[in-house]
VOMIMI-413885 format. One record per residue (C-alpha): x, y, z. Coordinates in nm, 3 decimals. Example, Ala and Ser with C-alpha at 12.3 -4.5 7.8 and 13.67 -1.06 7.14 Angstrom:
% VOMIMI-413885
@u:1.230, v:-0.450, w:0.780
@u:1.367, v:-0.106, w:0.714
% end
This chain:
% VOMIMI-413885
@u:0.000, v:0.000, w:0.000
@u:0.135, v:0.340, w:-0.100
@u:0.134, v:0.633, w:0.140
@u:0.032, v:0.986, w:0.057
@u:-0.023, v:1.309, w:0.242
@u:-0.279, v:1.586, w:0.209
@u:-0.281, v:1.947, w:0.321
@u:-0.492, v:2.258, w:0.289
@u:-0.230, v:2.479, w:0.118
@u:-0.292, v:2.809, w:0.293
@u:-0.102, v:3.129, w:0.225
@u:0.042, v:3.132, w:0.578
@u:0.156, v:2.767, w:0.583
@u:0.438, v:2.579, w:0.412
@u:0.430, v:2.667, w:0.042
@u:0.284, v:2.408, w:-0.197
@u:0.616, v:2.365, w:-0.379
@u:0.808, v:2.319, w:-0.053
@u:0.547, v:2.071, w:0.068
@u:0.582, v:1.874, w:-0.254
@u:0.960, v:1.858, w:-0.226
@u:0.932, v:1.746, w:0.134
@u:0.680, v:1.471, w:0.055
@u:0.893, v:1.339, w:-0.231
@u:1.217, v:1.355, w:-0.030
@u:1.057, v:1.156, w:0.251
@u:0.942, v:0.882, w:0.017
@u:0.570, v:0.942, w:-0.006
@u:0.399, v:0.845, w:-0.328
@u:0.143, v:1.127, w:-0.349
@u:0.030, v:1.467, w:-0.230
@u:-0.329, v:1.589, w:-0.234
@u:-0.479, v:1.937, w:-0.213
@u:-0.848, v:2.003, w:-0.137
@u:-1.064, v:2.275, w:-0.288
@u:-1.295, v:2.550, w:-0.166
@u:-1.336, v:2.854, w:-0.388
@u:-1.477, v:3.045, w:-0.090
@u:-1.677, v:2.994, w:0.226
@u:-2.009, v:3.180, w:0.259
@u:-2.005, v:3.403, w:0.565
@u:-2.360, v:3.301, w:0.657
@u:-2.227, v:2.963, w:0.778
@u:-2.570, v:2.805, w:0.751
@u:-2.431, v:2.464, w:0.653
@u:-2.235, v:2.315, w:0.943
@u:-1.904, v:2.140, w:0.893
@u:-1.958, v:1.762, w:0.860
@u:-1.768, v:1.703, w:1.184
@u:-2.009, v:1.922, w:1.376
@u:-1.714, v:2.126, w:1.503
@u:-1.650, v:2.493, w:1.422
@u:-1.515, v:2.542, w:1.072
@u:-1.132, v:2.541, w:1.072
@u:-0.982, v:2.865, w:0.940
@u:-0.783, v:2.677, w:0.673
@u:-1.104, v:2.640, w:0.467
@u:-1.114, v:3.015, w:0.416
@u:-0.742, v:3.068, w:0.344
@u:-0.654, v:2.794, w:0.094
@u:-0.493, v:2.857, w:-0.244
@u:-0.661, v:2.768, w:-0.569
@u:-0.634, v:2.393, w:-0.622
@u:-0.477, v:2.397, w:-0.968
@u:-0.232, v:2.675, w:-0.885
@u:-0.109, v:2.470, w:-0.589
@u:-0.092, v:2.152, w:-0.798
@u:0.109, v:2.325, w:-1.071
@u:0.357, v:2.457, w:-0.814
@u:0.391, v:2.103, w:-0.676
@u:0.448, v:1.917, w:-1.003
@u:0.704, v:2.163, w:-1.137
@u:0.949, v:2.098, w:-0.849
@u:0.912, v:1.718, w:-0.830
@u:0.981, v:1.429, w:-1.064
@u:0.816, v:1.122, w:-0.906
@u:0.547, v:1.251, w:-0.672
@u:0.189, v:1.206, w:-0.785
@u:-0.015, v:1.519, w:-0.715
@u:-0.391, v:1.519, w:-0.689
@u:-0.712, v:1.693, w:-0.598
@u:-0.861, v:1.577, w:-0.273
@u:-1.120, v:1.662, w:-0.392
@u:-1.206, v:1.894, w:-0.681
@u:-1.558, v:2.033, w:-0.640
@u:-1.663, v:1.967, w:-0.998
@u:-2.020, v:2.082, w:-0.930
@u:-1.883, v:2.435, w:-0.881
@u:-1.677, v:2.437, w:-1.201
@u:-1.721, v:2.476, w:-1.573
@u:-1.634, v:2.133, w:-1.718
@u:-1.461, v:2.266, w:-2.030
@u:-1.232, v:2.490, w:-1.827
@u:-1.167, v:2.219, w:-1.570
@u:-1.088, v:1.964, w:-1.839
@u:-0.828, v:2.206, w:-1.974
@u:-0.674, v:2.257, w:-1.627
@u:-0.655, v:1.885, w:-1.550
@u:-0.505, v:1.806, w:-1.890
@u:-0.253, v:2.090, w:-1.859
@u:-0.127, v:1.983, w:-1.516
@u:-0.113, v:1.619, w:-1.621
@u:0.077, v:1.705, w:-1.940
@u:0.324, v:1.935, w:-1.761
@u:0.388, v:1.673, w:-1.493
@u:0.448, v:1.391, w:-1.739
@u:0.134, v:1.208, w:-1.629
@u:0.139, v:1.246, w:-1.250
@u:-0.202, v:1.398, w:-1.177
@u:-0.471, v:1.220, w:-0.974
@u:-0.818, v:1.365, w:-1.030
@u:-1.018, v:1.332, w:-0.709
@u:-1.375, v:1.455, w:-0.753
@u:-1.665, v:1.518, w:-0.522
@u:-1.991, v:1.703, w:-0.475
@u:-1.899, v:1.883, w:-0.154
@u:-2.099, v:1.953, w:0.159
@u:-2.147, v:2.332, w:0.178
@u:-2.484, v:2.408, w:0.023
@u:-2.443, v:2.787, w:0.023
@u:-2.108, v:2.753, w:-0.153
@u:-2.273, v:2.544, w:-0.424
@u:-2.560, v:2.788, w:-0.459
@u:-2.319, v:3.078, w:-0.511
@u:-2.193, v:2.891, w:-0.817
@u:-2.546, v:2.844, w:-0.947
@u:-2.571, v:2.478, w:-0.844
@u:-2.891, v:2.335, w:-0.700
@u:-2.772, v:2.114, w:-0.410
@u:-3.058, v:1.873, w:-0.477
@u:-2.925, v:1.794, w:-0.827
@u:-2.555, v:1.798, w:-0.747
@u:-2.494, v:1.425, w:-0.789
@u:-2.643, v:1.414, w:-1.138
@u:-2.447, v:1.728, w:-1.226
@u:-2.126, v:1.572, w:-1.096
@u:-2.171, v:1.269, w:-1.318
@u:-2.241, v:1.469, w:-1.633
@u:-1.947, v:1.702, w:-1.582
@u:-1.705, v:1.415, w:-1.527
@u:-1.843, v:1.232, w:-1.831
@u:-1.811, v:1.548, w:-2.039
@u:-1.449, v:1.598, w:-1.934
@u:-1.368, v:1.241, w:-2.033
@u:-1.505, v:1.315, w:-2.380
@u:-1.279, v:1.619, w:-2.409
@u:-0.971, v:1.426, w:-2.292
@u:-1.022, v:1.128, w:-2.520
@u:-1.149, v:1.276, w:-2.847
@u:-0.988, v:1.516, w:-3.089
@u:-1.333, v:1.660, w:-3.157
@u:-1.553, v:1.624, w:-2.851
@u:-1.928, v:1.657, w:-2.802
@u:-2.157, v:1.596, w:-2.505
@u:-2.530, v:1.621, w:-2.463
@u:-2.683, v:1.579, w:-2.119
@u:-2.944, v:1.743, w:-1.903
@u:-2.696, v:1.989, w:-1.749
@u:-2.396, v:1.985, w:-1.984
@u:-2.422, v:2.041, w:-2.359
@u:-2.160, v:2.126, w:-2.618
@u:-2.107, v:2.020, w:-2.977
@u:-1.777, v:1.959, w:-3.161
@u:-1.506, v:2.134, w:-2.965
@u:-1.126, v:2.121, w:-2.989
@u:-0.921, v:2.129, w:-2.672
@u:-0.550, v:2.058, w:-2.625
@u:-0.325, v:1.953, w:-2.465
@u:-0.466, v:1.611, w:-2.401
@u:-0.358, v:1.448, w:-2.073
@u:-0.030, v:1.257, w:-2.074
@u:-0.203, v:0.961, w:-1.908
@u:-0.414, v:0.740, w:-2.129
@u:-0.704, v:0.742, w:-2.157
@u:-0.704, v:1.014, w:-1.889
@u:-0.589, v:1.075, w:-1.530
@u:-0.752, v:0.837, w:-1.282
@u:-1.085, v:0.965, w:-1.151
@u:-1.100, v:0.913, w:-0.775
@u:-1.453, v:0.947, w:-0.643
@u:-1.474, v:1.094, w:-0.295
@u:-1.760, v:1.072, w:-0.049
@u:-1.898, v:0.848, w:0.222
@u:-2.269, v:0.878, w:0.150
@u:-2.503, v:0.583, w:0.099
@u:-2.502, v:0.607, w:-0.283
@u:-2.133, v:0.676, w:-0.340
@u:-2.069, v:0.321, w:-0.467
@u:-2.309, v:0.386, w:-0.754
@u:-2.106, v:0.689, w:-0.858
@u:-1.777, v:0.500, w:-0.835
@u:-1.914, v:0.223, w:-1.056
@u:-2.067, v:0.471, w:-1.301
@u:-1.767, v:0.693, w:-1.371
@u:-1.481, v:0.630, w:-1.128
@u:-1.151, v:0.448, w:-1.134
@u:-1.119, v:0.453, w:-0.755
@u:-1.306, v:0.521, w:-0.434
@u:-1.131, v:0.758, w:-0.192
@u:-1.358, v:0.800, w:0.111
@u:-1.274, v:0.991, w:0.425
@u:-1.160, v:0.761, w:0.702
@u:-1.423, v:0.664, w:0.955
@u:-1.378, v:0.403, w:1.229
@u:-1.673, v:0.176, w:1.149
@u:-1.806, v:0.015, w:0.835
@u:-1.561, v:0.143, w:0.575
@u:-1.376, v:-0.183, w:0.514
@u:-1.704, v:-0.369, w:0.476
@u:-1.833, v:-0.112, w:0.227
@u:-1.508, v:-0.135, w:0.031
@u:-1.545, v:-0.513, w:0.005
@u:-1.905, v:-0.475, w:-0.113
@u:-1.797, v:-0.223, w:-0.378
@u:-1.533, v:-0.456, w:-0.519
@u:-1.784, v:-0.743, w:-0.522
@u:-2.023, v:-0.533, w:-0.733
@u:-1.760, v:-0.409, w:-0.978
@u:-1.709, v:-0.563, w:-1.322
@u:-1.361, v:-0.407, w:-1.346
@u:-1.081, v:-0.331, w:-1.105
@u:-1.165, v:-0.045, w:-0.869
@u:-0.879, v:0.103, w:-0.670
@u:-0.949, v:0.151, w:-0.299
@u:-0.788, v:0.447, w:-0.128
@u:-0.854, v:0.620, w:0.203
@u:-0.821, v:0.986, w:0.292
@u:-0.736, v:1.096, w:0.645
@u:-0.609, v:0.771, w:0.791
@u:-0.478, v:0.814, w:1.148
@u:-0.115, v:0.757, w:1.242
@u:-0.210, v:0.427, w:1.403
@u:-0.021, v:0.111, w:1.302
@u:-0.318, v:-0.119, w:1.366
@u:-0.548, v:0.087, w:1.143
@u:-0.289, v:0.127, w:0.869
@u:-0.225, v:-0.249, w:0.871
@u:-0.597, v:-0.326, w:0.855
@u:-0.638, v:-0.114, w:0.542
@u:-0.330, v:-0.267, w:0.382
@u:-0.460, v:-0.617, w:0.454
@u:-0.799, v:-0.520, w:0.306
@u:-0.634, v:-0.446, w:-0.028
@u:-0.632, v:-0.068, w:-0.019
@u:-0.384, v:0.077, w:-0.267
@u:-0.319, v:0.410, w:-0.097
@u:-0.353, v:0.562, w:0.250
@u:-0.343, v:0.941, w:0.275
@u:-0.261, v:1.125, w:0.597
@u:-0.381, v:1.480, w:0.666
@u:-0.111, v:1.729, w:0.764
@u:-0.167, v:2.053, w:0.955
@u:-0.179, v:2.378, w:0.760
@u:0.129, v:2.510, w:0.931
@u:0.491, v:2.599, w:0.875
@u:0.758, v:2.336, w:0.809
@u:0.832, v:2.246, w:1.173
@u:0.482, v:2.127, w:1.273
@u:0.438, v:1.962, w:0.933
@u:0.757, v:1.762, w:0.977
@u:0.662, v:1.656, w:1.328
@u:0.327, v:1.534, w:1.198
@u:0.504, v:1.347, w:0.918
@u:0.733, v:1.188, w:1.175
@u:0.434, v:1.043, w:1.360
@u:0.275, v:0.903, w:1.045
@u:0.599, v:0.761, w:0.914
@u:0.674, v:0.595, w:1.249
@u:0.336, v:0.420, w:1.235
@u:0.398, v:0.305, w:0.877
@u:0.746, v:0.182, w:0.972
@u:0.600, v:-0.025, w:1.255
@u:0.358, v:-0.189, w:1.013
@u:0.645, v:-0.264, w:0.777
@u:0.856, v:-0.407, w:1.056
@u:1.122, v:-0.138, w:1.027
% end
């Protein structure tokens, strides 16, 4: 099982490029950045944890700016979105950004996608929260058409365009892996419909059983990955034994010192699992 790290890349924390160098130097396979274009000041939608919203949500860089900074200073590290809020984005523009980062990196981009949780944030982008899952599917499908055809068209309920040209195409073929985020009751349907992987947020109960059920339903290989795994050797080993391909550890949005101390804890847990 590969190890990755994730961080909200805020303007007052370690810079995205420095974080990428650090992750690669310390032997991690991947680095993920989340996305929030903004946070509505009304704060009507509570954070999924039920806790007050962490300030990092309001101060994070643009996802694709951070990813570009990361891939240009590394050579092996895979860099991804954890996750890109596709329901808040124009699919033609986003397809161009994904393809550009993947091309510039030599095929190292991981495209994590999700529908998000903040209903006011969605609404500010013109998205009806009640239709967000159908919109997510159409936008991902439309982007795949753009990546894989020299002259792309798509006709859905929410996304429509006829005969467009868009280059560069991604370096990865047929396109960067689409990692579907989310822990909701219908997420397996979305993974099977348009995903290459499931990357849920870690939760202590039920996740391994759901992962096994997803693989049993699939008619192709589905990668299993987990976001936010604790620095706990027993938990890391359980996910490795369950066939997960990647475990991603959240780092604090802080300067280099606290980030390195957090990495030390995660890496010590991984080393114990590996018998090092």
